N, CA, C and O of each residue as an XYZ file, in Angstrom:
852
protein
N       0.837     -1.548      0.150
C      -0.260     -0.059     -0.486
C       0.836      1.431      0.632
O       1.290      1.633      1.758
N       0.709      2.151     -0.926
C       1.278      3.482     -1.184
C       0.380      4.702     -0.719
O      -0.482      5.245     -1.409
N       0.733      5.029      0.557
C      -0.304      6.272      0.541
C       0.600      8.425      0.073
O       1.678      8.875      0.462
N      -0.284      8.985     -0.663
C      -0.012     10.207     -1.288
C      -0.633     11.665     -0.646
O      -1.597     12.190     -1.204
N       0.000     12.295      0.592
C      -0.295     12.931      1.583
C      -0.042     14.670      1.190
O       0.731     15.384      1.830
N      -0.704     15.048      0.248
C      -1.310     16.056      0.119
C      -1.408     17.507      1.097
O      -0.643     18.448      1.310
N      -2.475     17.212      1.450
C      -3.029     18.354      2.930
C      -3.859     17.156      3.265
O      -4.301     16.159      2.695
N      -3.875     17.947      4.964
C      -4.539     16.673      6.369
C      -6.108     17.489      6.006
O      -7.089     16.861      6.404
N      -6.286     18.336      5.551
C      -7.681     18.992      6.108
C      -7.758     18.478      4.354
O      -8.591     19.254      3.884
N      -7.392     17.767      3.482
C      -7.754     17.804      2.230
C      -8.078     15.995      2.085
O      -6.993     15.444      1.897
N      -8.562     15.564      2.100
C      -8.945     14.392      2.565
C      -8.618     13.085      1.028
O      -8.061     11.990      0.945
N      -9.552     14.291     -0.243
C      -8.515     13.755     -1.362
C      -7.325     13.238     -1.713
O      -6.918     12.360     -2.474
N      -6.843     14.072     -0.903
C      -5.314     13.961     -0.878
C      -5.066     12.734     -1.351
O      -4.399     12.512     -2.362
N      -5.795     11.561     -0.366
C      -4.898     10.055      0.156
C      -5.569      9.672     -0.338
O      -6.796      9.758     -0.288
N      -4.175      8.581     -1.599
C      -5.027      7.220     -2.429
C      -4.288      6.515     -2.086
O      -3.253      6.769     -1.469
N      -4.765      5.304     -2.490
C      -4.459      3.925     -1.589
C      -4.755      3.175     -3.079
O      -5.819      2.970     -3.664
N      -3.544      2.900     -3.392
C      -3.008      1.610     -4.857
C      -2.945      0.192     -4.215
O      -2.581     -0.193     -3.104
N      -3.503     -0.541     -5.480
C      -2.962     -2.086     -4.681
C      -3.203     -2.563     -5.898
O      -2.896     -1.866     -6.865
N      -3.778     -3.801     -6.080
C      -3.188     -4.769     -7.688
C      -4.301     -5.073     -7.535
O      -5.065     -4.321     -6.931
N      -4.581     -5.896     -7.883
C      -5.957     -6.818     -7.963
C      -6.761     -7.152     -7.169
O      -6.573     -8.080     -6.382
N      -7.875     -6.414     -7.230
C      -9.225     -6.066     -6.443
C     -10.366     -6.359     -6.279
O     -11.182     -6.133     -5.386
N     -10.392     -7.086     -7.553
C     -11.951     -7.780     -8.518
C     -11.846     -6.435     -9.124
O     -11.701     -5.280     -8.724
N     -12.071     -7.479    -11.027
C     -12.976     -6.329    -11.792
C     -11.247     -6.492    -12.827
O     -10.189     -6.236    -12.253
N     -11.265     -6.881    -14.143
C     -10.849     -7.005    -15.302
C     -10.205     -5.601    -15.729
O     -11.081     -5.035    -16.384
N      -9.439     -5.049    -15.679
C      -8.989     -3.985    -16.460
C      -8.831     -4.352    -18.620
O      -9.409     -5.107    -19.401
N      -7.531     -3.112    -18.762
C      -7.562     -3.407    -20.597
C      -6.401     -3.991    -20.319
O      -5.511     -3.739    -19.506
N      -6.567     -4.886    -21.197
C      -5.021     -5.718    -21.341
C      -4.969     -6.945    -20.856
O      -4.638     -7.102    -19.681
N      -5.231     -7.842    -21.527
C      -4.773     -9.527    -21.345
C      -5.098     -9.799    -19.608
O      -4.312    -10.363    -18.847
N      -6.297     -9.307    -19.272
C      -6.966     -9.671    -17.607
C      -5.441     -9.120    -16.799
O      -4.991     -9.926    -15.984
N      -4.939     -8.284    -16.922
C      -4.750     -7.590    -15.941
C      -5.689     -6.953    -15.203
O      -6.809     -6.964    -15.715
N      -5.539     -6.149    -13.686
C      -6.586     -5.934    -12.477
C      -5.897     -4.292    -12.778
O      -4.723     -3.997    -13.000
N      -7.053     -3.443    -12.692
C      -6.992     -2.196    -12.690
C      -6.918     -1.287    -11.244
O      -7.985     -1.226    -10.634
N      -5.728     -0.564    -10.634
C      -6.093      0.059     -9.481
C      -7.067      0.943     -9.060
O      -7.527      1.937     -9.623
N      -7.385      0.297     -7.684
C      -8.518      1.106     -7.385
C      -8.738      1.820     -6.553
O      -7.905      1.350     -5.779
N      -9.327      2.887     -5.813
C      -9.117      3.637     -4.732
C     -10.116      2.682     -3.750
O     -10.950      2.156     -4.488
N     -10.290      2.334     -2.539
C     -11.133      1.548     -1.977
C     -10.389      2.306     -0.651
O      -9.168      2.180     -0.548
N     -11.084      3.040      0.295
C     -11.162      3.929      1.517
C     -11.930      4.275      1.928
O     -12.856      4.860      1.367
N     -11.760      3.918      3.593
C     -13.004      4.388      4.341
C     -12.873      6.069      4.666
O     -11.676      6.350      4.727
N     -13.532      6.978      4.837
C     -13.580      8.214      5.867
C     -12.604      7.716      7.246
O     -11.414      7.940      7.467
N     -13.602      6.972      8.040
C     -12.516      6.844      9.191
C     -11.118      6.568      9.221
O     -10.258      7.046      9.962
N     -10.976      5.393      7.942
C      -9.359      5.012      8.369
C      -8.328      6.433      7.377
O      -7.171      6.784      7.608
N      -9.168      6.905      6.428
C      -8.153      8.315      5.833
C      -8.205      9.026      6.286
O      -7.424      9.872      5.851
N      -9.275      9.640      7.861
C      -8.800     10.576      8.388
C      -7.762     10.096      9.763
O      -7.088     11.038     10.181
N      -7.606      9.075     10.329
C      -6.905      7.751     10.748
C      -5.622      8.285     10.295
O      -4.858      9.014     10.928
N      -5.518      7.919      9.357
C      -3.846      7.770      8.462
C      -3.115      9.101      8.214
O      -1.912      9.239      8.435
N      -4.255     10.481      7.544
C      -3.723     11.683      7.864
C      -2.777     11.743      8.926
O      -1.556     11.892      8.878
N      -4.038     11.511     10.511
C      -3.682     12.094     11.792
C      -1.641     11.565     11.685
O      -0.638     12.271     11.587
N      -1.801     10.232     11.758
C      -1.050      9.270     11.680
C      -0.262     10.056     11.056
O       0.192     10.805     11.921
N       0.308     10.414      9.739
C       1.725     11.168      9.292
C       1.550     12.268      9.914
O       2.283     12.499     10.875
N       0.591     13.174      9.548
C       0.726     14.712      9.910
C       1.795     14.390     11.321
O       2.938     14.833     11.433
N       0.992     13.401     12.447
C       1.674     13.979     13.948
C       2.880     13.455     13.301
O       3.476     14.435     12.853
N       3.622     12.223     12.997
C       4.931     12.234     13.216
C       5.572     12.794     12.326
O       6.773     12.912     12.571
N       5.020     13.413     10.828
C       5.889     14.338     10.124
C       6.432     15.507     11.579
O       7.611     15.667     11.893
N       4.975     16.343     12.430
C       5.568     17.275     12.987
C       6.596     16.472     13.923
O       7.797     16.602     13.683
N       6.177     15.645     14.983
C       7.596     15.552     15.400
C       8.849     15.031     14.767
O      10.022     14.985     15.135
N       8.364     14.748     13.958
C      10.653     14.908     13.112
C      11.340     16.714     13.090
O      12.442     17.253     13.193
N      10.241     17.031     12.938
C      10.161     18.301     12.239
C      11.226     19.091     13.940
O      12.393     19.471     14.026
N      10.096     19.033     14.988
C      10.731     19.309     16.027
C      11.425     18.838     16.719
O      11.743     19.410     17.762
N      11.932     17.562     16.364
C      13.385     17.056     16.716
C      14.447     17.748     15.580
O      15.355     18.494     15.945
N      14.335     17.581     14.899
C      15.514     18.079     14.153
C      15.253     19.764     14.623
O      15.405     20.515     13.659
N      15.006     20.253     15.513
C      14.934     21.875     15.350
C      15.479     21.771     16.405
O      16.663     22.095     16.316
N      15.096     21.383     17.668
C      15.710     20.786     18.730
C      16.852     20.185     18.694
O      17.440     20.710     19.639
N      17.664     19.322     18.166
C      19.198     19.101     18.035
C      19.777     20.597     17.598
O      20.551     21.355     18.182
N      18.851     20.741     15.911
C      20.247     22.409     15.655
C      20.287     23.743     17.002
O      21.240     24.507     17.153
N      18.962     23.748     17.892
C      19.631     25.001     18.525
C      20.083     24.344     20.037
O      20.341     25.097     20.976
N      20.149     22.856     20.171
C      21.909     22.909     21.081
C      22.318     22.416     20.668
O      22.430     21.311     21.198
N      23.239     22.655     18.847
C      24.274     22.675     18.555
C      24.442     24.239     18.547
O      25.658     24.431     18.536
N      23.766     25.471     18.548
C      23.800     26.262     17.126
C      24.078     26.011     15.962
O      25.157     26.131     15.383
N      23.253     25.709     15.651
C      22.579     25.936     13.701
C      22.224     26.769     13.090
O      21.729     27.585     13.868
N      22.176     27.022     12.361
C      21.454     27.825     12.242
C      21.907     27.555     10.082
O      22.985     27.616      9.490
N      20.570     27.292      9.606
C      20.352     27.261      8.530
C      20.472     29.227      7.312
O      19.644     29.970      6.788
N      21.842     29.198      7.431
C      22.585     30.532      6.542
C      22.962     30.019      4.628
O      22.752     28.971      4.017
N      23.574     31.332      4.216
C      23.457     31.842      3.027
C      25.035     30.475      2.848
O      25.785     30.138      3.764
N      25.057     30.211      2.057
C      26.309     29.357      1.286
C      27.435     30.388      0.351
O      27.109     30.945     -0.698
N      28.657     30.476      0.926
C      29.779     31.576      0.432
C      30.336     30.903     -0.399
O      29.722     29.892     -0.058
N      31.235     30.392     -1.552
C      31.700     29.920     -2.356
C      32.938     30.480     -1.823
O      33.233     31.661     -2.007
N      33.783     29.540     -1.067
C      35.352     30.007     -1.042
C      36.595     28.951     -2.134
O      36.807     27.788     -1.792
N      36.978     29.271     -2.818
C      38.162     28.536     -3.939
C      38.973     27.930     -3.150
O      39.477     28.714     -2.346
N      39.148     27.385     -3.093
C      39.924     25.468     -2.660
C      41.794     26.389     -2.174
O      42.363     26.320     -1.085
N      42.346     27.257     -3.632
C      43.454     27.926     -3.671
C      43.239     28.661     -2.987
O      44.414     29.026     -2.928
N      42.674     29.418     -2.208
C      42.251     30.480     -1.144
C      43.158     30.500     -0.104
O      43.934     31.362      0.308
N      42.858     29.185      0.292
C      43.678     28.708      1.969
C      44.729     27.583      2.033
O      45.155     27.077      3.071
N      45.062     27.286      0.860
C      46.129     26.699      0.746
C      48.210     27.174      0.799
O      48.880     28.013      0.196
N      48.474     26.338      1.616
C      50.227     26.557      1.922
C      50.973     27.423      1.352
O      51.745     28.165      1.959
N      50.738     27.393     -0.365
C      51.168     28.717     -1.176
C      50.691     29.872     -0.756
O      51.412     30.402      0.089
N      49.554     30.565     -1.092
C      49.048     30.572     -0.917
C      48.951     31.930      0.460
O      48.880     33.156      0.549
N      49.015     30.587      1.428
C      49.766     31.645      3.203
C      50.712     32.341      3.312
O      50.957     33.479      3.712
N      51.403     31.237      2.767
C      52.909     31.401      2.231
C      53.348     33.351      1.593
O      53.816     34.390      2.059
N      52.931     32.945      0.603
C      52.564     34.703     -0.435
C      52.299     35.532      0.776
O      53.084     36.455      0.994
N      51.142     35.301      1.726
C      50.449     36.525      2.267
C      51.469     36.371      3.525
O      51.064     36.967      4.523
N      52.182     35.981      3.615
C      52.967     36.321      4.654
C      53.995     36.465      4.864
O      54.547     36.753      5.925
N      54.589     36.196      3.402
C      56.204     37.523      2.679
C      55.365     38.795      2.374
O      56.112     39.772      2.426
N      53.951     39.178      2.043
C      53.681     40.329      1.805
C      53.335     41.456      2.966
O      53.630     42.649      3.041
N      52.570     40.559      3.862
C      53.069     41.028      5.073
C      54.213     41.722      6.008
O      54.330     42.770      6.643
N      55.093     40.403      5.708
C      56.944     41.154      6.038
C      57.038     42.112      4.763
O      57.879     43.002      4.635
N      56.455     41.923      4.225
C      57.846     43.593      3.106
C      57.266     44.537      3.358
O      57.890     45.592      3.234
N      55.675     44.609      3.870
C      55.039     45.610      4.337
C      55.823     46.137      5.412
O      56.255     47.281      5.267
N      56.024     45.658      6.223
C      56.771     45.498      7.553
C      58.094     46.763      7.442
O      58.299     47.900      7.868
N      58.880     45.590      6.468
C      59.676     46.319      6.500
C      59.966     48.139      5.360
O      60.841     48.951      5.061
N      58.861     47.908      5.202
C      59.113     49.299      4.184
C      58.635     49.924      5.599
O      59.530     50.427      6.278
N      57.473     49.942      6.053
C      57.954     50.897      7.420
C      58.444     51.744      8.398
O      58.230     52.823      8.950
N      59.621     50.255      8.363
C      60.223     50.712      9.131
C      61.861     51.279      8.723
O      62.825     51.611      9.413
N      61.519     51.164      6.677
C      62.361     51.655      6.383
C      63.333     53.150      6.069
O      62.824     54.016      5.357
N      64.639     53.347      6.610
C      64.853     54.661      6.319
C      64.012     55.524      5.205
O      63.510     56.638      5.351
N      64.011     54.819      4.245
C      63.641     55.855      3.437
C      61.714     55.788      3.123
O      61.035     54.852      3.544
N      61.183     56.856      2.402
C      59.811     57.349      2.886
C      59.591     56.910      1.627
O      60.085     57.100      0.515
N      58.647     56.219      2.136
C      57.893     55.890      0.915
C      56.310     55.913      0.865
O      55.780     55.738      1.962
N      55.060     56.186     -0.721
C      54.344     55.337     -0.502
C      53.629     54.731     -1.140
O      53.819     54.465     -2.327
N      52.562     54.359     -0.402
C      51.846     53.058     -1.503
C      50.453     53.304     -2.399
O      49.464     53.957     -2.064
N      50.586     52.895     -3.096
C      49.604     53.186     -5.131
C      49.198     51.705     -4.695
O      49.682     50.636     -4.320
N      47.530     52.588     -5.103
C      46.426     50.649     -5.128
C      46.206     51.374     -6.316
O      45.942     52.548     -6.574
N      46.442     50.052     -7.153
C      46.000     50.051     -8.789
C      44.692     49.246     -8.945
O      44.237     48.220     -8.440
N      44.247     50.226     -9.935
C      43.357     48.293    -10.504
C      42.464     48.695    -11.262
O      42.435     49.920    -11.138
N      41.658     48.341    -12.035
C      40.720     48.193    -12.676
C      39.438     47.474    -12.818
O      39.441     46.243    -12.798
N      37.733     48.513    -13.041
C      36.761     47.995    -13.238
C      35.846     48.049    -13.965
O      35.156     48.952    -13.493
N      35.300     47.623    -14.942
C      34.762     47.452    -16.574
C      32.766     47.476    -15.953
O      32.344     46.790    -15.021
N      31.929     48.432    -16.788
C      30.720     48.710    -16.625
C      30.450     49.303    -17.865
O      31.305     49.660    -18.676
N      29.196     49.399    -17.991
C      28.977     49.401    -19.416
C      27.263     50.908    -18.753
O      26.535     51.041    -17.769
N      27.396     51.334    -19.560
C      27.242     53.028    -19.672
C      25.383     52.764    -19.972
O      24.588     53.613    -19.569
N      25.036     51.850    -20.507
C      23.171     50.925    -20.527
C      22.499     51.167    -19.448
O      22.731     50.142    -18.806
N      22.095     51.553    -19.057
C      20.955     51.199    -17.744
C      19.926     51.602    -18.101
O      19.878     52.468    -18.975
N      18.274     50.845    -17.256
C      16.485     50.921    -17.299
C      16.902     50.815    -15.634
O      17.732     50.478    -14.790
N      15.585     51.404    -15.940
C      14.576     51.148    -14.508
C      13.936     50.011    -14.080
O      12.706     50.032    -14.128
N      14.339     49.286    -13.780
C      13.942     48.247    -12.809
C      12.461     47.724    -12.841
O      12.023     46.674    -13.311
N      11.651     49.019    -12.044
C      10.249     49.221    -11.644
C       9.719     50.533    -12.319
O      10.337     51.582    -12.496
N       8.252     50.182    -12.699
C       7.661     51.387    -13.118
C       6.423     51.392    -12.609
O       6.061     50.363    -12.037
N       5.355     52.703    -12.706
C       3.905     52.483    -12.599
C       3.425     52.551    -13.572
O       4.234     52.768    -14.473
N       1.727     52.409    -14.089
C       0.967     52.066    -14.572
C      -0.162     51.929    -14.348
O      -0.338     52.436    -13.240
N      -1.320     51.444    -14.819
C      -2.805     51.073    -14.496
C      -2.885     49.606    -13.886
O      -2.549     48.585    -14.486
N      -3.385     49.675    -12.600
C      -3.700     48.084    -12.900
C      -4.164     46.971    -13.780
O      -5.378     47.071    -13.955
N      -3.725     46.106    -14.301
C      -3.611     44.850    -14.571
C      -3.189     45.772    -16.372
O      -3.749     45.683    -17.464
N      -1.782     46.714    -15.830
C      -1.217     46.603    -17.368
C       0.124     46.713    -17.062
O       0.491     46.945    -15.910
N       0.685     46.607    -17.737
C       1.997     46.217    -17.539
C       2.991     47.314    -18.015
O       3.097     47.779    -19.150
N       3.763     47.656    -16.785
C       5.282     48.978    -17.169
C       6.300     48.510    -18.027
O       6.963     47.474    -17.967
N       6.318     49.530    -18.909
C       6.915     48.890    -20.239
C       7.739     50.646    -20.739
O       7.341     51.794    -20.934
N       8.680     50.111    -20.754
C      10.098     50.993    -21.521
C      10.708     50.647    -22.443
O      10.910     49.434    -22.402
N      11.238     51.266    -23.536
C      11.566     51.245    -24.544
C      13.701     51.250    -24.242
O      14.426     52.114    -23.748
N      13.961     50.127    -24.714
C      15.135     50.507    -24.492
C      16.321     49.683    -25.977
O      16.060     48.659    -26.610
N      17.743     50.713    -26.151
C      17.816     50.037    -27.376
C      18.177     48.659    -27.360
O      18.153     47.833    -26.448
N      18.622     48.552    -28.930
C      18.497     47.528    -29.690
C      20.080     46.519    -28.673
O      20.168     45.349    -28.299
N      20.906     47.533    -28.581
C      22.794     47.264    -29.131
C      22.769     47.952    -27.570
O      22.389     49.105    -27.364
N      23.397     46.732    -26.184
C      24.425     47.370    -25.304
C      25.173     47.929    -25.296
O      25.764     48.018    -24.220
N      25.650     48.640    -26.368
C      26.999     48.760    -26.339
C      28.525     47.951    -25.892
O      28.899     46.800    -25.667
N      29.195     49.531    -25.931
C      30.467     48.993    -26.031
C      30.598     48.872    -24.441
O      29.824     49.419    -23.655
N      31.787     48.003    -24.049
C      31.694     47.977    -21.994
C      33.288     49.359    -22.395
O      33.957     49.571    -23.407
N      33.283     50.003    -20.908
C      33.820     51.006    -20.727
C      34.760     49.803    -19.603
O      34.215     48.962    -18.888
N      36.478     50.072    -19.742
C      37.311     49.957    -18.708
C      37.515     51.313    -17.931
O      37.183     52.381    -18.445
N      38.226     51.212    -16.331
C      38.685     52.827    -16.560
C      39.734     51.685    -15.442
O      39.382     50.584    -15.018
N      41.105     52.418    -15.178
C      42.012     51.826    -14.309
C      42.180     53.381    -13.354
O      42.089     54.469    -13.922
N      42.408     53.268    -12.005
C      42.915     54.236    -11.084
C      43.546     53.735    -10.107
O      43.424     52.932     -9.182
N      44.667     54.850    -10.853
C      45.486     54.537     -8.992
C      45.344     55.839     -7.878
O      45.672     56.985     -8.188
N      44.771     55.449     -6.461
C      44.814     56.017     -5.653
C      45.830     55.757     -4.569
O      46.350     54.646     -4.471
N      46.145     56.805     -3.708
C      46.392     56.714     -1.805
C      45.960     57.190     -1.243
O      45.010     57.942     -1.459
N      46.723     56.838      0.169
C      45.533     57.955      1.238
C      45.289     59.360      1.094
O      44.783     59.919      2.067
N      45.618     60.233     -0.209
C      44.902     61.282     -0.100
C      44.352     61.454     -1.523
O      44.408     62.578     -2.022
N      43.709     60.208     -2.374
C      42.536     60.452     -3.140
C      43.267     59.856     -4.938
O      44.476     59.913     -5.163
N      42.503     59.467     -5.724
C      43.023     59.648     -6.606
C      43.697     61.009     -7.321
O      43.560     62.228     -7.427
N      44.964     59.275     -7.948
C      46.052     60.289     -8.273
C      45.822     60.004     -9.538
O      44.721     60.494     -9.789
N      46.198     59.543    -10.371
C      45.344     59.404    -11.546
C      44.397     58.530    -12.754
O      43.773     57.748    -12.038
N      44.149     58.371    -13.579
C      42.712     57.519    -13.510
C      42.633     57.721    -15.605
O      42.904     58.643    -16.375
N      42.317     56.852    -15.709
C      42.415     56.538    -17.526
C      41.500     55.746    -17.541
O      41.482     54.700    -16.892
N      40.342     56.271    -18.524
C      39.424     55.243    -19.202
C      39.597     54.938    -20.569
O      40.379     55.630    -21.221
N      38.970     53.985    -21.117
C      39.501     52.721    -22.797
C      37.667     52.309    -22.137
O      37.003     52.148    -21.113
N      37.585     52.321    -24.156
C      37.002     51.602    -24.466
C      36.474     49.399    -24.365
O      35.270     49.654    -24.392
N      36.483     48.835    -24.337
C      36.469     47.791    -24.287
C      37.357     47.063    -23.039
O      37.004     47.361    -21.899
N      38.419     46.183    -23.186
C      39.102     45.256    -21.840
C      39.856     45.934    -21.482
O      39.780     47.123    -21.791
N      41.330     45.259    -20.350
C      42.096     46.366    -20.580
C      43.210     45.369    -20.920
O      43.020     44.178    -20.672
N      44.638     45.879    -21.605
C      46.038     44.295    -21.643
C      46.782     45.620    -20.860
O      46.506     46.585    -20.147
N      48.384     44.679    -21.787
C      49.337     45.024    -21.306
C      49.299     46.064    -21.901
O      48.978     46.974    -21.137
N      49.475     46.394    -22.928
C      49.660     47.834    -23.770
C      48.656     49.385    -22.973
O      48.769     50.599    -23.144
N      47.911     48.706    -22.274
C      46.928     50.063    -21.867
C      47.659     49.854    -20.889
O      48.774     50.043    -21.375
N      47.847     49.522    -19.553
C      48.875     49.310    -18.732
C      49.893     50.016    -18.221
O      49.933     50.797    -17.270
N      51.040     49.495    -19.274
C      51.828     50.367    -19.736
C      51.672     52.131    -20.206
O      52.320     53.088    -19.783
N      50.927     52.106    -20.889
C      50.846     53.694    -20.824
C      50.020     54.077    -19.503
O      49.420     55.130    -19.719
N      49.831     53.693    -18.483
C      48.882     54.009    -18.200
C      49.717     54.507    -16.554
O      49.345     55.210    -15.614
N      51.318     53.511    -16.922
C      51.948     53.316    -16.111
C      53.578     54.473    -16.166
O      54.351     54.877    -15.297
N      53.511     54.595    -17.218
C      54.302     55.738    -18.050
C      53.919     57.063    -17.881
O      54.844     57.872    -17.801
N      52.444     57.606    -17.787
C      51.685     58.513    -18.030
C      51.604     59.045    -16.189
O      51.615     60.227    -15.845
N      51.530     57.929    -15.276
C      50.937     57.718    -13.721
C      53.278     57.918    -13.358
O      53.628     58.302    -12.242
N      54.044     57.693    -14.111
C      54.918     57.956    -13.538
C      56.216     59.167    -13.931
O      57.290     59.607    -13.519
N      55.183     59.303    -15.060
C      55.741     61.064    -15.240
C      54.971     61.988    -14.633
O      55.532     63.065    -14.431
N      53.657     61.870    -14.222
C      52.668     62.575    -13.128
C      53.282     62.627    -11.926
O      52.777     63.494    -11.213
N      54.694     61.697    -11.124
C      54.791     61.803    -10.153
C      56.103     62.028     -9.646
O      56.565     62.284     -8.534
N      56.592     61.849    -10.845
C      58.371     62.144    -10.479
C      58.146     63.365    -12.341
O      57.692     62.764    -13.314
N      58.366     64.286    -12.443
C      58.974     64.728    -13.666
C      59.992     63.832    -14.681
O      60.349     62.720    -14.291
N      60.386     64.272    -15.811
C      61.504     64.292    -16.320
C      62.278     65.083    -16.192
O      63.463     64.826    -16.407
N      61.979     65.966    -15.908
C      63.581     66.795    -16.098
C      63.707     66.743    -14.271
O      64.011     67.874    -13.890
N      63.596     66.015    -13.387
C      63.659     66.295    -11.911
C      64.560     65.044    -12.057
O      64.263     64.058    -12.730
N      66.000     65.250    -11.154
C      67.243     63.748    -11.229
C      66.137     63.629     -9.429
O      65.466     64.272     -8.621
N      66.810     62.001     -9.847
C      67.181     61.034     -8.674
C      68.022     61.351     -7.999
O      69.063     61.895     -8.367
N      67.613     60.971     -6.522
C      68.942     61.315     -5.116
C      68.027     59.954     -4.891
O      67.235     59.245     -5.513
N      68.835     60.085     -3.227
C      68.564     59.285     -2.082
C      67.766     59.685     -1.293
O      67.638     59.028     -0.260
N      66.875     60.997     -1.498
C      65.799     60.894     -0.759
C      64.705     61.272     -1.099
O      63.796     61.874     -0.528
N      64.919     60.704     -2.496
C      63.403     60.524     -3.616
C      62.601     59.720     -2.927
O      62.972     58.651     -2.442
N      61.356     60.228     -2.835
C      60.193     59.300     -2.782
C      60.494     57.922     -3.531
O      61.216     57.621     -4.481
N      59.521     57.127     -2.589
C      59.975     56.083     -3.003
C      58.388     55.452     -3.143
O      57.564     55.460     -2.228
N      58.168     54.910     -4.505
C      56.113     54.821     -4.967
C      56.523     53.109     -4.882
O      57.322     52.537     -5.623
N      55.756     52.517     -3.797
C      55.163     51.367     -3.462
C      53.488     50.821     -4.475
O      52.356     50.918     -4.001
N      53.724     50.439     -5.476
C      52.550     50.210     -6.064
C      51.766     48.634     -5.874
O      52.032     47.726     -6.662
N      50.934     48.475     -4.914
C      49.960     47.580     -4.752
C      48.547     47.053     -5.828
O      47.778     47.977     -6.092
N      48.237     45.872     -6.346
C      47.036     45.717     -7.460
C      47.360     44.041     -7.236
O      48.273     43.512     -6.602
N      46.249     43.436     -8.007
C      45.355     42.384     -7.417
C      46.964     41.131     -8.695
O      48.067     41.379     -9.183
N      46.119     40.037     -8.637
C      47.156     38.966     -9.561
C      46.233     38.690    -10.767
O      45.499     37.714    -10.613
N      46.106     39.464    -12.131
C      45.274     39.689    -12.483
C      46.542     39.528    -13.607
O      47.564     40.202    -13.481
N      46.309     38.279    -15.041
C      47.537     38.368    -15.799
C      47.863     39.176    -16.659
O      48.436     38.658    -17.617
N      47.676     40.658    -16.723
C      48.179     40.972    -17.498
C      49.511     41.919    -16.613
O      50.564     42.443    -16.975
N      48.913     41.807    -15.534
C      49.863     42.415    -14.060
C      50.938     41.954    -14.427
O      51.894     42.727    -14.481
N      51.111     40.576    -14.786
C      52.282     39.771    -14.167
C      53.265     39.901    -15.727
O      54.459     39.604    -15.755
N      52.837     40.175    -16.401
C      53.239     40.482    -17.864
C      54.913     40.898    -17.238
O      55.229     41.444    -16.181
N      55.959     40.272    -18.626
C      57.212     40.687    -18.733
C      57.525     42.096    -19.058
O      58.532     42.619    -18.581
N      56.551     42.880    -20.009
C      56.892     43.900    -20.119
C      56.911     44.838    -18.851
O      57.787     45.570    -18.392
N      55.623     44.549    -18.453
C      54.892     45.165    -17.208
C      56.264     45.345    -16.068
O      56.499     46.454    -15.589
N      57.109     44.136    -15.715
C      57.888     44.290    -14.757
C      58.962     44.338    -14.947
O      59.748     44.490    -14.012
């Protein structure tokens, strides 16, 4: 016997499927499943399933509360992030920063990063008469993406550059040359008291290109 429970208050949601309970169906004498259940048995079965389901849910909830467990959003973390190699790189980075802090030569940190965006914007919600859709006209093409590269210190943005399309090694070299000329004019002579500039950026592929280094 197989019971399908849909709702406690709807007795029609319970069906019992059996074998040959009399009569013959279609095709070579095979018996067709029939639904035979009294109202009393139907109500008893629904109460039994509902009570066991409620007890199981309460037990699971009690166990979770005792162990201080809650349903939370799942965040994806790459395996490589906590590997021994990455931990070693983090340690070396911190040691390098500490060495710069105690060095006699004055330094300044520069944070360089790129971001891409699109100027095509549209409203996600609007108003209209009840029963009619809110419609807004949009262009058939979204246009090209714009990439912005900027260098920032604790004083603010020092230099920025925008280009149509993705950033690459050639764009980055042009950006660094312009930044260098901004910080150190070509007619200025480097000396022992020259301020040291330290660039901090992420590990994107064109940052590690041979021409950039």
